[in-house]
Phi, psi and omega in degrees: 000339181299319181292329177294317179297316179298316181298312184294315180296315181294320181300309183288329176294316179292320180300313181286332182292339181262355182297313179299144180305130180211183184301313187287309184292326177288329175292322176297316179298316180297316179296320180299317181288325184271330187233004176099160184299319183301315179292327176297319179291320177299319179294320176299322178296316179299316179295323180291328176296323178294324180299328176305313180290317181298317180292323178295317177298317182298315184287331178284332184244018187307304184295318183296310182291320184296325182266356185253104182293333180295315179297317177301319181295318179298315180298317180295318180292324175296318177297321179301314181295317181298314182293325179295314179299316183290328177298314178293326178299311181293327177294318178296317179297324181291331182278348179292161182302127181287139178246164179298132182285126177204156178281124182236092182299143175231176182292150179297323181298320180295320180291321177298315179298319178297320177297322178296318180296312180297319179296322180291327179288336181271096185270353183299329179300332182297304177298329178298312181286332174298311180297320180295316179297320178294320180294323179283345182063027179296326184236033180257254181279348180273146178295159175296133175229121184302320182295316178296315180296320178296318179299320180296312183294314180295319180295321179298316181290316181293322177296318177296315181296322180301312180293318179295324176296319178295323175299313181298318180295318182295313182288336175292325180291329181258019183304321181295328179262010187269010183301317182298315180297316181296316184297322184248019184297324180294322175295319179297315180295322177297319178295321178297318178298323178296317178298316179295325176298314181298316179299318180296317179299316179299317180292325178296312182288335179291335179280338186274000000 
């Protein structure tokens, strides 16, 4: 029953953790509006596959990372650089000549790969799952158990995919009214990167 408890808690924690607007879910929404619901779901699948690895790393290193401020600091600074680069990227993309907004389907493999790239750039899930694993004591005073660890990793990925799937479904329904979002999506993403930069800076200085 221990693995069931771990699975349910981790699943709902991951599901709720992706609800606030962020790099991955907004990228899924943007892809859904520009390239259709199917490609948005494929992208969500790619990002969720990355969560499998992120959750596995988190549970294996939970105690070490959670108690090591240096590792936390490195992760935050890496995130700062990534968000800064992506903010300028979206600003440059927004300044390019605007084209007529239309749905342009692409291959599923390309969308999955894009989801994997976006998921890999988003490093925030690692400290989130580290804290969750420490709270569950999955990797604390209890011995390693393959079943428990597997339940944690699968629940993290499935919970993330559930929310991203709901994002894709929601934006597919408002696709007809989504012209404004598509037209200014790069500005929106740049603003989101700026918010994440500010949050990251605050967390960096809070550690010092």
